[in-house]
C-alpha positions, 0 to 999 in steps of 0.5 A: 775718105780724103784722098787729098791727104793720103800719102800714096798717089793712085797707081794711075798717076804713076804711069805718066810721071811728067804730068804729076808736077802739073796735076798734083798741086791743082788737086789740092783744095785751098787750106780753108776749104780743106779744114771745112771738109775735115770738120764735116768728116769729123762730124760724120764720124761722130754721128756714125759712132752714135749710130753704131752704139751697142753694135760691136761689129759696126763700132769696129768698122767705124773705128777702123775707118776713123783711124785710117782716114782722119789725119788731124789729132785734134779731130781724133781727140774730139771724137774720143771725147764724143765717144766717151760722153755717149758711152757714159751718158746712160743712167745705167752702166756705161757702154764698155764697147764704146768706152774701149773705142774712146780709149783706142782713139785717145791712145792714137792721139797720144802717139800722134802728139808725143813728139810734136808740140801741142798746146792741149797736150796736158789736157789730152793726157789728163783726159786719157787717164780719166778714160782708162780709169773708166775702162778699168784697172787693166787699162790703167795698168796697160798704159803704164806698161807702155808709157814710153810710146804714149807719154814723155817721162815728165807727163808719165810721173807728174800726171799719169802715175800721180793720178793713178795713185791718188785716193779718188782713183782708188775710190772710183775703181773700188779696189781691194788691198791686193789690187791697190798694191799691184797698181801702186807697184806699176806706178812706182816702176813707171816712176823709177823708169822715168827717173832713170830716163830724165832724172832732172825732171822726174827724180823728185816726183819718183821719190814722192811716189815711192815714199811708202815702199822702202826698196823703191825709195832707196832705188830712187835716191840712188838714181838721184846720187848717180845723176847728181854729178852729171845730169842735175843742176844745183837748183834741182839738187837743193830742192831734193835735199830740202825734200829729204830734210822734210822727210826726216833724212838730214844726212841724205839732205846734207849729202845732196846739199854738198853735191849741189854746192859743187855745181854752184858758182856765185861771183862777187857781185851776185848778192841777190842770187836766188841760190843764196837762201839754199846756201844758207840753208845748207850751212845751217843744216851742216851746222846742226849736224855737227862739227865734222859736217860743218868742216866738210862743207866750208871748203865747198862754200869757199870754192863756190861762193865769191860773194863777200856779203854771203860769206860774212852772213854764213860766218856770222851764223856759224859763230853764234851757236855751237855746231850740233846743238840742234841735235842735242835739243839745246842742252846748255854748255854741252859744247864749245863755240868754234874758234875763228883761229882754227880750221874750218872757220879760219878758212871761211874767215880768210875767204870772206876777208879776201872776198871783201878785198877783191870786191872792193877793187872790182867796185872801184874800177868803175865807180861813179860819184853817186855810188860813193856813200853806198861804197863807204857802207860796204867798207864798214861791213868789211871792217866788221869782218876784218875785226873778227880776226885776231890781227884784224885791226892791223889788216884793215888799217893796211887795207885802207892805207893801200886803197888811199895809195892806189886810188889817190886819183879819186880825191873826193872818195878818198876824202870820204874814206879818211873821214870814216876810217881815218 
């Protein structure tokens, strides 16, 4: 016992309350003395566990004493590991009574550290699953049933359920098909509960864990759709969308990509934003599915992306091949290229030209001479886009004339503009 760490003061002290203030602080040893006493207490407990091995009643007494008197989660974890080592060291079968003591202590550590930050937490969770596996299938099932008192949703899906469903666990437990299915079913239920509770961090894990069960997979997908509008970022939605395409569900991938687009906002100067690859992928996917899908995603792109170079890249890719050609395995001449004068590409072209005009004005407000040549290159890129419109030549000439008029104070820059564009 360490009376100093017990939360209730002895009854005797309460009779003279005015003395408590002066008495209590002096009872506390210095922190370094305390940590030394705690490690001795832990060592004593470990010795007692070894001595009680094989005697169920004694083990029970030692376990109760540990649970009551040791207050440090790292010491209890050390004792759980010690008990596990002693129980499994034998050449013969492991000592199941001691294994259960080890598991009990492990569960206590999980509860103690669930809401406090502990840098060893991942290691502790992994260890607990190993210990439960040694105890047997019912122990694994039990920790999955009561996961919310022991683990965070992320730990429960990424460590617990994933380990339970791994081949090595199945081999270790020597399960028959029926037992395997029961255990997998518990793991899927856990994964779905976690996805409901924390869709942002658990939805993808839940989908992966439920792949082999049609109903569970559908449920996980529905959870993603429900959370998409409120609880999930475009990064998470794009990741799940790419996973869906990889699994062979292009229409679901497309649906999630369109939902991701509604959360995205790319401003005019974010031409190296990490989401650009996802936007290009989403447009390529829509294009491969057909004209209707492409027509539905373009307004979303126009609303979310204000970056001219990204828009022109999408526009160029859309005009190179016919929508839906991938689905037709490239049969030649089976479709027509989409017209830039009609919706939806007209809307994309106008938005791209508009983005080039806005970006040009934004860049010119704070431009320094060392960026002049880079700016002229930017205008050349803009001209390529302008010329895609049937009256693009006239539009570009008017645009350049406007610039020369508005920014005539920037003489050197306008001279460079004249040299290149007339």
